[in-house]
gemmi code that builds the backbone of each chain (N, CA, C; Angstrom):
import gemmi

chains = {
    "A": [
        ("MET", (138.237, 112.769, 10.303), (137.369, 111.955, 10.100), (137.927, 110.998, 8.945)),
        ("GLY", (137.529, 109.635, 9.344), (138.106, 108.645, 8.526), (138.963, 107.761, 8.834)),
        ("LYS", (139.763, 107.997, 9.860), (140.733, 107.091, 10.460), (140.084, 105.923, 10.983)),
        ("MET", (140.825, 104.936, 11.066), (140.553, 103.332, 11.494), (141.765, 102.791, 11.997)),
        ("LYS", (141.025, 102.070, 12.991), (142.323, 101.397, 13.596), (141.777, 99.824, 13.909)),
        ("ILE", (142.485, 98.924, 13.227), (142.200, 97.559, 13.569), (143.119, 96.934, 14.368)),
        ("LYS", (142.421, 95.856, 15.237), (143.369, 94.696, 15.910), (142.779, 93.445, 15.606)),
        ("ALA", (143.727, 92.696, 15.220), (143.224, 91.418, 14.794), (144.245, 90.230, 15.531)),
        ("LYS", (143.763, 89.429, 16.238), (144.368, 88.309, 17.237), (143.954, 86.874, 16.925)),
        ("LEU", (144.898, 86.037, 16.709), (144.686, 84.806, 16.536), (144.514, 83.855, 17.924)),
        ("GLU", (143.608, 83.353, 18.333), (143.501, 82.514, 19.299), (143.032, 81.357, 19.131)),
        ("GLY", (143.963, 80.520, 19.201), (143.541, 78.677, 18.733), (143.236, 78.872, 17.200)),
        ("ASP", (142.184, 78.666, 16.769), (141.894, 78.666, 15.345), (140.556, 79.924, 15.251)),
        ("ILE", (140.536, 80.943, 15.961), (139.653, 81.735, 15.898), (140.445, 83.179, 15.909)),
        ("VAL", (140.001, 83.768, 14.931), (140.588, 85.430, 14.878), (139.729, 86.206, 15.824)),
        ("LYS", (140.322, 87.307, 16.738), (139.417, 87.894, 17.346), (139.795, 89.388, 16.610)),
        ("ALA", (138.770, 90.023, 16.150), (139.175, 91.519, 15.559), (138.309, 92.283, 16.293)),
        ("ASN", (138.964, 93.624, 16.419), (138.297, 94.784, 16.982), (138.426, 95.837, 15.809)),
        ("VAL", (137.719, 96.446, 15.465), (137.557, 97.852, 14.552), (137.151, 98.869, 14.955)),
        ("MET", (137.874, 100.228, 15.121), (137.630, 101.371, 15.779), (137.478, 102.343, 14.446)),
        ("ILE", (136.421, 102.872, 13.940), (136.454, 103.793, 12.969), (135.684, 105.268, 13.744)),
        ("LYS", (136.869, 106.066, 13.074), (136.283, 107.627, 13.502), (135.604, 108.365, 12.541)),
        ("HIS", (134.299, 108.572, 13.046), (133.327, 108.753, 12.306), (132.247, 109.301, 13.241)),
        ("PRO", (131.751, 110.621, 12.802), (130.676, 111.437, 13.634), (129.345, 110.643, 13.674)),
        ("MET", (129.101, 109.844, 12.628), (127.783, 108.973, 12.583), (126.501, 110.038, 12.856)),
        ("LEU", (126.384, 111.098, 12.256), (125.691, 112.041, 12.290), (124.312, 111.869, 11.901)),
        ("THR", (123.154, 111.755, 12.870), (121.770, 111.187, 12.460), (121.045, 112.380, 11.673)),
        ("TYR", (119.972, 112.085, 11.034), (119.193, 113.216, 10.399), (118.582, 114.344, 11.445)),
        ("ASN", (118.178, 113.819, 12.564), (117.655, 114.833, 13.473), (118.914, 115.807, 14.074)),
        ("ALA", (119.964, 115.192, 14.363), (121.164, 115.636, 14.923), (121.692, 116.856, 13.881)),
        ("ALA", (121.961, 116.203, 12.565), (122.080, 117.052, 11.601), (121.366, 118.299, 11.326)),
        ("LYS", (120.235, 118.161, 11.428), (119.172, 118.981, 11.349), (119.265, 120.440, 12.170)),
        ("LYS", (119.497, 119.914, 13.703), (119.896, 120.749, 14.797), (121.094, 121.813, 14.679)),
        ("LYS", (122.217, 120.807, 14.097), (123.205, 121.610, 13.759), (123.524, 122.229, 12.523)),
        ("GLY", (122.207, 122.161, 11.754), (122.508, 122.736, 10.411), (123.683, 122.158, 9.482)),
        ("LYS", (123.856, 120.794, 9.488), (124.785, 120.244, 8.888), (124.105, 118.969, 7.971)),
        ("GLU", (124.853, 118.224, 7.239), (124.373, 117.161, 6.386), (124.353, 115.866, 7.276)),
        ("ALA", (123.425, 115.070, 7.286), (123.321, 113.812, 7.947), (124.445, 113.026, 7.398)),
        ("ASN", (125.215, 112.496, 7.878), (126.263, 111.367, 7.718), (126.640, 110.290, 8.219)),
        ("PHE", (126.583, 109.258, 7.684), (126.962, 107.907, 8.866), (127.605, 106.966, 7.871)),
        ("ILE", (128.019, 105.970, 8.505), (128.458, 104.641, 7.801), (127.292, 103.739, 7.254)),
        ("THR", (127.395, 103.255, 6.111), (126.353, 102.515, 5.846), (126.832, 101.048, 5.378)),
        ("TYR", (128.083, 100.724, 5.162), (128.302, 99.503, 5.098), (129.800, 98.971, 5.197)),
        ("ILE", (130.050, 98.157, 5.856), (131.092, 97.711, 6.078), (131.541, 96.394, 5.923)),
        ("VAL", (132.911, 95.921, 5.242), (133.217, 94.577, 4.844), (134.542, 94.338, 5.336)),
        ("GLY", (134.932, 92.997, 5.545), (136.175, 92.757, 6.135), (136.636, 91.629, 5.254)),
        ("LYS", (137.652, 91.465, 4.861), (138.297, 90.307, 4.103), (139.427, 90.049, 4.505)),
        ("VAL", (139.694, 88.816, 4.106), (141.279, 88.038, 4.228), (141.334, 87.569, 2.923)),
        ("GLY", (142.111, 88.022, 2.183), (142.456, 87.710, 0.732), (141.100, 88.079, 0.175)),
        ("ASP", (140.610, 87.074, -0.641), (139.348, 87.545, -1.395), (138.085, 86.861, -0.409)),
        ("LYS", (138.401, 86.440, 0.622), (137.407, 85.649, 1.173), (136.625, 86.897, 2.458)),
        ("ILE", (135.360, 86.865, 2.414), (134.427, 87.898, 3.011), (134.642, 87.210, 4.520)),
        ("VAL", (135.034, 87.866, 5.533), (134.922, 87.331, 6.949), (133.900, 88.260, 7.757)),
        ("TYR", (133.501, 89.350, 7.455), (132.544, 90.088, 8.311), (131.810, 91.277, 7.161)),
        ("GLU", (130.785, 91.315, 7.383), (129.894, 92.368, 6.492), (128.680, 92.554, 7.033)),
        ("ALA", (128.344, 94.090, 7.084), (127.446, 94.608, 7.780), (127.074, 95.956, 7.165)),
        ("SER", (125.566, 95.776, 6.964), (125.039, 97.179, 6.325), (124.382, 97.875, 7.503)),
        ("THR", (124.660, 99.266, 7.523), (124.579, 99.904, 9.114), (123.688, 101.204, 8.885)),
        ("SER", (122.974, 101.792, 9.764), (122.231, 102.826, 10.051), (122.942, 103.819, 10.753)),
        ("GLN", (122.114, 105.111, 10.699), (122.518, 106.182, 11.579), (122.726, 105.799, 12.986)),
        ("PHE", (122.194, 104.984, 13.550), (121.931, 104.485, 15.012), (123.260, 103.621, 15.582)),
        ("LEU", (124.479, 103.586, 14.912), (125.582, 103.281, 15.433), (126.033, 104.276, 16.194)),
        ("SER", (127.003, 103.987, 17.456), (127.550, 105.135, 18.285), (128.398, 105.996, 17.244)),
        ("GLU", (128.744, 107.048, 17.973), (129.599, 107.813, 17.060), (130.907, 107.158, 17.203)),
        ("ASN", (131.867, 107.367, 16.151), (133.047, 106.610, 16.453), (132.758, 105.141, 16.359)),
        ("PRO", (132.285, 104.323, 15.651), (131.534, 103.032, 16.134), (132.841, 101.977, 16.403)),
        ("LEU", (132.370, 100.868, 17.231), (133.555, 99.960, 17.493), (132.917, 98.676, 17.219)),
        ("LEU", (133.381, 97.811, 16.438), (132.983, 96.678, 16.146), (133.950, 95.473, 16.511)),
        ("ARG", (133.403, 94.579, 17.127), (134.046, 93.425, 17.399), (133.307, 92.322, 17.002)),
        ("PHE", (134.036, 91.151, 16.248), (133.827, 90.267, 15.779), (134.713, 89.006, 15.731)),
        ("LYS", (134.379, 87.756, 15.476), (135.158, 86.516, 15.125), (135.019, 85.814, 14.057)),
        ("PHE", (136.243, 85.251, 13.820), (136.021, 84.580, 12.561), (137.198, 83.384, 12.301)),
        ("LYS", (136.966, 82.365, 11.408), (137.884, 81.442, 11.330), (138.641, 81.350, 9.896)),
        ("GLY", (139.537, 80.552, 10.098), (140.254, 80.096, 8.547), (141.067, 81.289, 8.254)),
        ("ALA", (141.663, 82.003, 9.339), (142.879, 82.624, 8.740), (144.385, 82.318, 9.854)),
        ("LYS", (145.529, 82.765, 9.253), (146.351, 82.268, 10.044), (147.325, 83.526, 10.427)),
        ("LYS", (148.197, 83.332, 11.347), (148.912, 84.564, 11.733), (149.893, 85.099, 10.553)),
        ("GLY", (149.614, 86.247, 10.558), (150.430, 87.181, 9.325), (149.599, 87.434, 8.216)),
        ("ASP", (148.229, 86.518, 7.917), (147.250, 87.068, 7.247), (147.043, 88.357, 7.251)),
        ("LYS", (146.415, 89.270, 6.143), (145.846, 90.400, 6.266), (144.555, 90.687, 6.237)),
        ("LEU", (144.205, 91.341, 7.449), (142.607, 91.652, 7.419), (142.287, 92.932, 6.909)),
        ("THR", (141.810, 93.015, 5.924), (141.160, 94.200, 5.175), (139.755, 94.908, 5.616)),
        ("ILE", (139.739, 96.039, 6.014), (138.345, 96.529, 6.500), (137.935, 97.642, 5.310)),
        ("THR", (136.811, 97.773, 4.604), (136.615, 98.605, 3.813), (135.194, 99.214, 4.345)),
        ("TRP", (135.103, 100.322, 4.559), (133.666, 101.193, 5.000), (133.351, 102.047, 4.045)),
        ("ARG", (132.060, 102.560, 3.899), (131.559, 103.673, 2.996), (130.201, 104.295, 3.736)),
        ("ASP", (130.556, 105.604, 3.628), (129.499, 106.392, 4.331), (128.385, 106.796, 3.356)),
        ("LEU", (127.255, 107.357, 3.898), (126.169, 108.207, 3.148), (126.850, 108.834, 1.963)),
        ("LYS", (127.339, 109.738, 2.094), (128.197, 110.624, 1.008), (128.987, 110.083, 0.032)),
        ("GLY", (129.372, 108.510, 0.298), (130.126, 107.831, -0.911), (131.508, 107.744, -0.439)),
        ("LYS", (131.896, 108.269, 0.589), (133.430, 108.359, 0.966), (133.594, 106.740, 1.063)),
        ("THR", (135.046, 106.387, 0.891), (135.147, 104.852, 1.045), (136.465, 104.734, 1.440)),
        ("VAL", (136.648, 103.863, 2.833), (138.080, 104.123, 3.172), (138.557, 102.347, 3.321)),
        ("THR", (139.749, 102.101, 3.004), (140.040, 100.783, 3.182), (141.638, 100.981, 3.935)),
        ("LYS", (141.546, 99.874, 4.950), (142.819, 99.546, 5.622), (143.095, 97.983, 5.931)),
        ("SER", (144.183, 97.820, 5.866), (144.568, 96.582, 6.381), (145.427, 96.330, 7.579)),
        ("LYS", (145.279, 95.244, 8.179), (146.425, 94.795, 9.263), (146.631, 93.605, 9.527)),
        ("LYS", (147.987, 93.189, 9.582), (148.446, 91.796, 9.732), (147.724, 91.119, 11.266)),
        ("ILE", (147.373, 90.023, 11.062), (146.760, 89.229, 11.948), (147.744, 88.657, 13.140)),
        ("LYS", (147.751, 89.175, 14.386), (148.947, 88.756, 15.117), (148.661, 87.426, 15.928)),
    ],
    "B": [
        ("MET", (131.673, 98.654, -35.140), (132.215, 99.650, -34.054), (133.313, 100.328, -34.549)),
        ("ASN", (133.502, 101.393, -34.338), (134.868, 101.774, -34.358), (135.478, 101.934, -33.151)),
        ("ARG", (137.097, 102.215, -33.181), (137.705, 102.156, -32.068), (137.202, 102.959, -30.957)),
        ("ARG", (137.180, 104.346, -31.363), (136.764, 105.560, -30.465), (135.447, 104.871, -29.676)),
        ("LYS", (134.653, 104.451, -30.325), (133.284, 104.463, -29.545), (133.595, 102.965, -28.795)),
        ("PHE", (134.500, 102.226, -29.201), (134.579, 100.719, -28.265), (135.495, 101.231, -27.051)),
        ("LEU", (136.291, 102.084, -27.170), (136.836, 102.629, -25.806), (136.015, 103.248, -25.004)),
        ("GLY", (134.984, 104.314, -25.370), (134.279, 104.828, -24.937), (133.274, 103.911, -23.932)),
        ("LEU", (133.046, 103.067, -24.564), (132.008, 101.618, -23.992), (132.981, 101.330, -22.860)),
        ("GLY", (134.084, 101.071, -22.999), (134.821, 100.368, -21.938), (135.017, 101.472, -20.793)),
        ("LEU", (134.877, 102.560, -21.120), (135.228, 103.364, -20.047), (133.667, 103.472, -19.042)),
        ("ALA", (132.521, 103.734, -20.094), (131.573, 103.822, -19.483), (131.173, 102.562, -18.176)),
        ("THR", (131.611, 101.295, -18.636), (131.364, 100.056, -17.892), (132.273, 100.394, -16.790)),
        ("VAL", (133.508, 100.793, -16.608), (134.391, 101.208, -15.709), (133.617, 102.026, -14.643)),
        ("VAL", (133.051, 103.136, -14.998), (132.315, 104.030, -14.349), (131.189, 103.637, -13.594)),
        ("LEU", (130.363, 102.666, -14.318), (129.344, 102.261, -13.885), (129.302, 100.982, -12.878)),
        ("THR", (130.806, 100.563, -12.758), (130.757, 99.853, -11.722), (131.739, 99.929, -10.713)),
        ("PRO", (131.501, 100.979, -9.884), (132.737, 100.956, -9.267), (133.052, 99.930, -8.156)),
        ("VAL", (134.378, 100.246, -7.676), (135.013, 98.876, -7.034), (133.815, 98.341, -5.983)),
        ("ALA", (133.701, 96.982, -6.581), (132.699, 96.247, -6.095), (133.167, 95.571, -4.765)),
        ("ILE", (132.979, 96.271, -3.687), (133.205, 95.631, -2.354), (132.255, 94.929, -1.851)),
        ("ASN", (131.021, 95.143, -2.071), (129.997, 94.484, -1.463), (129.422, 92.992, -2.250)),
        ("ALA", (129.007, 92.374, -1.062), (128.572, 90.827, -1.535), (126.804, 91.112, -1.202)),
        ("ILE", (126.598, 91.527, -0.244), (124.873, 91.979, 0.115), (125.189, 93.300, 0.613)),
        ("ASP", (124.791, 94.493, 0.145), (124.551, 95.467, 0.596), (122.987, 95.978, 0.793)),
        ("PHE", (122.488, 95.423, 2.104), (121.072, 95.649, 2.465), (120.659, 97.076, 2.356)),
        ("ARG", (121.375, 98.030, 2.329), (120.819, 99.345, 1.868), (120.665, 99.757, 0.637)),
        ("LYS", (121.462, 98.929, -0.394), (120.956, 99.066, -1.681), (119.802, 98.092, -1.958)),
        ("GLU", (120.124, 96.886, -1.552), (119.047, 95.634, -2.163), (117.516, 95.948, -1.417)),
        ("LYS", (117.704, 96.682, -0.158), (116.457, 96.420, 0.668), (116.405, 98.010, 1.217)),
        ("PRO", (116.160, 99.068, 0.482), (116.149, 100.291, 0.792), (114.971, 100.490, 1.771)),
        ("ASP", (114.001, 99.710, 1.621), (112.900, 100.139, 2.898), (112.814, 99.842, 3.968)),
        ("VAL", (113.691, 98.735, 4.220), (114.164, 98.337, 5.728), (114.648, 99.807, 6.550)),
        ("TRP", (115.486, 100.651, 5.887), (115.951, 101.576, 6.592), (115.118, 102.799, 6.647)),
        ("LYS", (113.618, 102.783, 6.271), (113.022, 103.707, 6.405), (111.906, 103.527, 7.209)),
        ("ALA", (111.604, 101.989, 7.495), (110.578, 101.573, 8.477), (110.478, 102.344, 9.787)),
        ("GLN", (109.477, 102.594, 10.167), (109.384, 103.252, 11.366), (108.995, 102.286, 12.500)),
        ("SER", (108.815, 101.052, 12.158), (108.109, 100.012, 13.329), (109.078, 98.951, 13.138)),
        ("VAL", (109.109, 97.971, 14.216), (110.084, 96.888, 14.008), (109.321, 95.924, 13.060)),
        ("ASP", (108.186, 95.490, 13.294), (107.322, 94.852, 12.232), (107.725, 95.385, 10.834)),
        ("GLU", (107.589, 96.436, 10.678), (107.675, 97.173, 9.303), (109.067, 96.790, 8.643)),
        ("ALA", (109.940, 96.714, 9.333), (111.381, 96.674, 9.045), (111.762, 95.151, 8.984)),
        ("ILE", (110.896, 94.300, 9.616), (111.254, 92.800, 9.547), (110.569, 92.572, 8.332)),
        ("SER", (109.342, 93.105, 8.119), (108.662, 92.428, 6.625), (109.597, 93.115, 5.348)),
        ("ALA", (110.077, 94.020, 5.693), (110.907, 94.749, 4.324), (112.178, 93.762, 4.264)),
        ("LEU", (112.588, 93.215, 5.364), (114.008, 92.544, 5.497), (113.589, 91.037, 4.747)),
        ("TYR", (112.592, 90.489, 5.537), (112.439, 89.122, 5.117), (111.165, 88.736, 4.832)),
        ("GLY", (110.138, 89.471, 4.343), (109.104, 89.322, 3.805), (107.912, 88.645, 4.844)),
        ("ASP", (106.855, 88.009, 4.379), (105.770, 87.826, 5.657), (106.084, 86.624, 6.560)),
        ("LYS", (107.377, 86.186, 6.388), (107.692, 84.847, 7.033), (107.384, 85.452, 8.696)),
        ("LYS", (107.088, 84.169, 9.791), (106.750, 84.445, 11.000), (108.049, 84.272, 11.808)),
        ("LEU", (108.118, 84.852, 12.727), (109.204, 85.042, 13.664), (108.921, 83.625, 14.738)),
        ("GLN", (109.941, 83.202, 15.248), (109.734, 82.413, 16.457), (110.910, 82.627, 17.397)),
        ("ASP", (110.219, 82.848, 18.685), (111.534, 83.223, 19.845), (112.482, 82.045, 19.975)),
        ("SER", (113.319, 82.281, 20.430), (114.320, 81.121, 20.339), (115.526, 81.656, 21.400)),
        ("ASP", (115.460, 80.504, 22.465), (116.522, 80.850, 23.311), (117.800, 80.763, 22.794)),
        ("LYS", (118.338, 80.135, 21.606), (119.553, 80.031, 20.982), (119.821, 81.545, 20.575)),
        ("VAL", (119.124, 82.377, 20.547), (119.539, 83.801, 20.011), (119.764, 84.744, 21.306)),
        ("LYS", (120.943, 84.838, 21.597), (121.451, 85.568, 22.834), (121.976, 86.966, 22.576)),
        ("ILE", (121.105, 88.016, 23.276), (121.621, 89.276, 23.519), (122.021, 89.732, 24.550)),
        ("LYS", (123.363, 90.252, 24.568), (124.266, 90.513, 26.047), (124.167, 92.071, 26.039)),
        ("ALA", (123.652, 92.653, 27.104), (123.778, 93.939, 27.122), (123.498, 94.338, 28.661)),
        ("ARG", (124.210, 95.565, 29.192), (123.647, 95.945, 30.475), (122.491, 96.487, 30.563)),
        ("LYS", (121.619, 96.028, 31.742), (120.379, 96.380, 31.877), (120.224, 98.130, 31.608)),
        ("VAL", (120.891, 98.599, 32.388), (120.730, 100.038, 32.487), (121.889, 100.748, 31.565)),
        ("ALA", (121.483, 101.648, 30.457), (122.723, 102.110, 29.722), (122.837, 103.473, 30.153)),
        ("SER", (123.837, 104.058, 30.826), (123.875, 105.099, 31.524), (123.972, 106.472, 30.268)),
        ("ASN", (124.482, 106.134, 29.218), (124.540, 107.106, 28.179), (124.149, 106.227, 27.006)),
        ("GLY", (122.915, 106.601, 26.510), (122.184, 106.394, 25.308), (122.901, 106.380, 23.984)),
        ("GLY", (124.126, 107.031, 23.805), (124.880, 107.314, 22.742), (125.607, 106.260, 22.421)),
        ("VAL", (126.201, 105.524, 23.501), (127.035, 104.525, 23.555), (126.461, 103.187, 23.963)),
        ("ILE", (125.614, 102.406, 23.404), (125.196, 101.134, 24.268), (125.844, 99.926, 23.739)),
        ("PRO", (126.709, 99.476, 24.477), (127.348, 98.142, 23.692), (126.430, 97.181, 23.877)),
        ("ILE", (126.509, 96.017, 22.522), (125.463, 94.961, 22.966), (126.316, 93.924, 21.807)),
        ("THR", (126.112, 92.808, 22.584), (126.476, 91.648, 21.799), (125.320, 90.527, 21.160)),
        ("VAL", (125.743, 90.279, 20.273), (124.290, 89.311, 19.482), (125.287, 87.988, 19.436)),
        ("LYS", (124.846, 86.898, 19.925), (125.515, 85.536, 19.708), (124.446, 84.662, 19.317)),
        ("THR", (124.802, 83.789, 18.157), (124.038, 82.483, 18.026), (124.631, 81.470, 17.606)),
        ("ASP", (124.362, 79.929, 17.866), (124.764, 79.033, 17.298), (124.150, 78.600, 16.280)),
        ("ILE", (123.065, 79.244, 15.595), (122.075, 78.898, 14.332), (123.105, 78.878, 13.320)),
        ("ASP", (122.935, 77.992, 12.318), (123.741, 78.383, 11.110), (122.797, 79.434, 10.242)),
        ("ALA", (123.640, 80.687, 10.630), (122.547, 81.706, 10.076), (123.358, 82.256, 8.635)),
        ("LYS", (122.334, 82.872, 7.746), (122.385, 83.482, 6.549), (122.793, 84.949, 7.204)),
        ("SER", (121.702, 85.564, 7.758), (121.754, 86.945, 8.405), (121.189, 87.242, 9.509)),
        ("VAL", (121.853, 88.123, 10.006), (121.385, 88.678, 11.521), (120.917, 90.214, 11.606)),
        ("ALA", (119.875, 90.547, 12.044), (119.517, 91.808, 12.162), (119.309, 92.366, 13.552)),
        ("LEU", (119.884, 93.590, 13.766), (119.484, 94.311, 15.287), (118.676, 95.433, 14.923)),
        ("LEU", (117.529, 95.422, 15.756), (116.744, 96.494, 15.682), (116.371, 97.122, 16.909)),
        ("GLN", (115.423, 98.273, 16.988), (115.185, 98.906, 18.404), (113.754, 99.437, 18.315)),
        ("ASP", (113.152, 99.814, 19.164), (111.699, 100.289, 19.049), (111.653, 101.568, 19.744)),
        ("VAL", (112.809, 102.475, 19.661), (112.576, 103.860, 20.058), (113.104, 105.041, 19.275)),
        ("ASN", (113.828, 104.560, 18.240), (114.531, 105.603, 17.430), (113.428, 105.817, 16.461)),
        ("PRO", (113.759, 106.954, 15.714), (112.773, 106.945, 14.407), (112.646, 106.274, 13.474)),
        ("GLU", (113.721, 105.472, 13.104), (113.577, 104.235, 12.310), (114.149, 103.091, 13.050)),
        ("SER", (113.845, 101.874, 12.840), (114.190, 100.871, 13.725), (115.401, 100.023, 13.328)),
        ("ALA", (115.485, 99.907, 12.262), (116.810, 99.056, 11.785), (117.951, 99.804, 12.296)),
        ("VAL", (118.871, 98.897, 12.867), (120.240, 99.587, 13.511), (121.631, 98.984, 12.400)),
        ("ILE", (121.362, 97.662, 12.234), (122.621, 97.222, 11.711), (122.333, 95.680, 11.276)),
        ("VAL", (122.634, 95.269, 9.973), (122.130, 93.677, 9.362), (123.485, 93.185, 8.915)),
        ("TRP", (123.787, 92.149, 9.603), (124.998, 91.390, 9.223), (124.767, 90.359, 8.118)),
        ("THR", (125.630, 90.104, 7.331), (125.550, 89.099, 6.380), (126.705, 87.908, 6.815)),
        ("VAL", (126.133, 86.788, 7.250), (127.311, 85.982, 7.896), (127.857, 85.271, 6.599)),
        ("PRO", (128.979, 85.340, 6.836), (129.913, 84.827, 5.701), (129.769, 83.330, 6.061)),
        ("GLU", (130.304, 82.787, 5.026), (130.844, 81.000, 5.076), (131.191, 80.880, 6.019)),
        ("ASP", (130.884, 79.806, 6.786), (131.596, 79.226, 8.021), (131.783, 80.418, 9.172)),
        ("GLY", (130.877, 81.391, 9.192), (130.967, 82.617, 10.076), (130.750, 82.222, 11.519)),
        ("ILE", (131.217, 83.036, 12.108), (130.664, 82.881, 13.795), (129.975, 84.194, 14.025)),
        ("VAL", (128.705, 83.841, 14.649), (127.895, 84.791, 15.030), (128.153, 85.439, 16.397)),
        ("ASP", (129.197, 85.880, 16.489), (129.295, 86.481, 17.810), (129.909, 88.087, 17.755)),
        ("TYR", (128.791, 88.901, 17.444), (129.137, 90.374, 17.074), (128.987, 91.245, 18.316)),
        ("ASN", (129.824, 92.294, 18.207), (129.763, 93.387, 19.309), (129.786, 94.597, 18.592)),
        ("VAL", (128.697, 95.534, 18.920), (128.593, 96.800, 18.300), (128.044, 97.792, 19.308)),
        ("LYS", (128.415, 98.971, 19.317), (127.780, 100.438, 20.092), (126.905, 100.724, 19.573)),
        ("ILE", (125.637, 101.231, 19.904), (124.489, 101.683, 19.139), (124.067, 102.967, 19.998)),
        ("LYS", (123.105, 103.600, 19.194), (122.377, 104.490, 20.155), (120.990, 104.549, 20.312)),
        ("MET", (120.341, 104.976, 21.793), (119.055, 104.719, 21.707), (118.516, 105.982, 22.133)),
        ("LYS", (117.737, 106.493, 21.976), (117.346, 107.996, 22.316), (116.260, 107.723, 23.825)),
        ("ASP", (115.787, 106.685, 24.117), (115.205, 106.351, 25.269), (115.037, 104.891, 25.526)),
        ("SER", (114.472, 104.702, 26.616), (114.554, 103.310, 27.189), (113.498, 102.365, 26.327)),
        ("GLY", (113.594, 101.265, 25.945), (112.991, 100.368, 24.928), (113.422, 99.174, 24.740)),
        ("LYS", (113.228, 98.494, 23.617), (113.568, 97.147, 23.452), (114.395, 96.926, 22.275)),
        ("VAL", (115.385, 96.408, 22.648), (116.119, 95.656, 21.345), (115.722, 94.435, 21.069)),
        ("ILE", (115.841, 94.137, 19.413), (115.231, 92.920, 18.909), (116.377, 92.370, 17.971)),
        ("VAL", (116.530, 91.013, 18.023), (117.524, 90.491, 17.000), (116.595, 89.295, 16.386)),
        ("VAL", (116.770, 89.607, 15.073), (116.445, 88.293, 14.362), (117.505, 87.625, 13.454)),
        ("VAL", (117.515, 86.281, 13.706), (118.286, 85.522, 12.684), (117.573, 84.826, 11.849)),
        ("GLU", (118.223, 84.895, 10.493), (117.644, 84.242, 9.609), (118.547, 83.238, 9.162)),
        ("GLY", (118.038, 81.778, 9.342), (118.609, 80.631, 9.347), (118.831, 80.297, 7.991)),
        ("LYS", (119.834, 79.316, 7.790), (119.965, 78.805, 6.570), (118.723, 77.877, 6.269)),
        ("ASP", (118.030, 77.459, 7.168), (117.002, 76.614, 6.890), (115.692, 77.310, 6.711)),
        ("GLY", (115.841, 78.757, 6.481), (114.844, 79.545, 6.107), (113.931, 79.920, 7.022)),
        ("LYS", (114.215, 79.678, 8.056), (113.366, 80.196, 9.483), (113.773, 81.473, 9.948)),
        ("LEU", (112.928, 82.144, 10.786), (113.392, 83.339, 11.243), (113.413, 83.172, 12.764)),
        ("TYR", (114.468, 83.138, 13.404), (114.635, 83.214, 14.972), (114.755, 84.498, 15.411)),
        ("SER", (114.086, 84.619, 16.720), (114.193, 86.055, 17.260), (114.468, 86.058, 18.867)),
        ("ALA", (114.899, 87.110, 19.280), (114.846, 87.324, 20.792), (114.884, 88.790, 21.194)),
        ("SER", (114.545, 89.144, 22.297), (114.556, 90.620, 22.409), (114.882, 91.047, 24.048)),
        ("LYS", (115.053, 92.392, 24.125), (115.703, 92.506, 25.549), (115.099, 94.130, 25.677)),
        ("GLU", (114.558, 94.250, 27.149), (114.263, 95.493, 27.499), (115.637, 96.302, 27.865)),
        ("MET", (115.723, 97.679, 27.616), (116.938, 98.343, 27.983), (116.164, 99.684, 28.598)),
        ("GLU", (116.982, 99.988, 29.628), (116.558, 101.168, 30.294), (117.769, 102.078, 30.001)),
        ("VAL", (117.320, 103.277, 29.319), (118.198, 104.277, 28.865), (118.175, 105.748, 29.887)),
        ("ALA", (119.005, 105.936, 30.504), (119.276, 106.510, 31.509), (119.453, 108.371, 30.827)),
        ("LEU", (120.114, 108.223, 30.214), (120.254, 109.586, 29.136), (120.110, 109.515, 27.830)),
        ("GLY", (119.190, 109.764, 26.948), (119.072, 109.421, 25.539), (120.125, 109.856, 24.762)),
        ("GLY", (120.351, 109.189, 24.010), (121.679, 109.387, 22.815), (121.408, 109.675, 21.739)),
        ("CYS", (120.233, 110.029, 21.193), (120.022, 110.143, 19.895), (119.857, 111.503, 19.498)),
        ("GLU", (120.029, 112.519, 20.568), (119.800, 113.684, 19.961), (118.577, 114.226, 19.379)),
        ("GLY", (117.320, 113.788, 20.086), (116.265, 113.723, 19.083), (115.648, 112.636, 18.454)),
    ],
}
model = gemmi.Model(1)
for chain_id, residues in chains.items():
    chain = gemmi.Chain(chain_id)
    for i, (resn, *xyz) in enumerate(residues, 1):
        res = gemmi.Residue()
        res.name, res.seqid = resn, gemmi.SeqId(i, " ")
        for name, pos in zip(("N", "CA", "C"), xyz):
            atom = gemmi.Atom()
            atom.name, atom.element = name, gemmi.Element(name[0])
            atom.pos, atom.b_iso = gemmi.Position(*pos), 0.0
            res.add_atom(atom)
        chain.add_residue(res)
    model.add_chain(chain)
structure = gemmi.Structure()
structure.add_model(model)
structure.setup_entities()
């Protein structure tokens, strides 16, 4: 758990980003059945430098291993897109990837 | 204040403010949103008593029939100058799925995969910078529920 794959590609002046996070996204109900504790991603933020380019507060109803796609402007090739997420248990993971 | 106390205070501040990654974390700012069991409750927890207006500028793209309710891709798009965008549905135990905060000069063209335990409606609410709430909804057929109860 906790692996993350980032792809970011500049097309024209728009960056198209794909973020895949490996996470069980275990809902309260599913956790109860399995006798485990619920855990899911609650917050995701994407930055280029200090600038926020993506931000989402999330619930248990994202799919397992959530995939997020989004677009943003104002970055150039070689800039780094940094994604940070946090889950219900407080685990935080950050990863960066150069924009192609 | 002696030096030891001063250092202690400094340490306490550091502990109290863990890495500030968030601009707006809706789970912290508006915890009731995530407990709301109906769409209306969730929307009023998010945006207060403001009225929604249906808008064809809010676009939801999804396949009409989802074969697997555990992985339903949904695209949300709008040209409206937006502050935030909320995606909700009316079949899971709670309604809110995801709330995006739209960054400065942000493009609202979001794709996400969600879970739905049954056929039902997905609702998108766009909070415009003009303070108004624009919404659209889409009926979804889910062949195999994906929420595990």
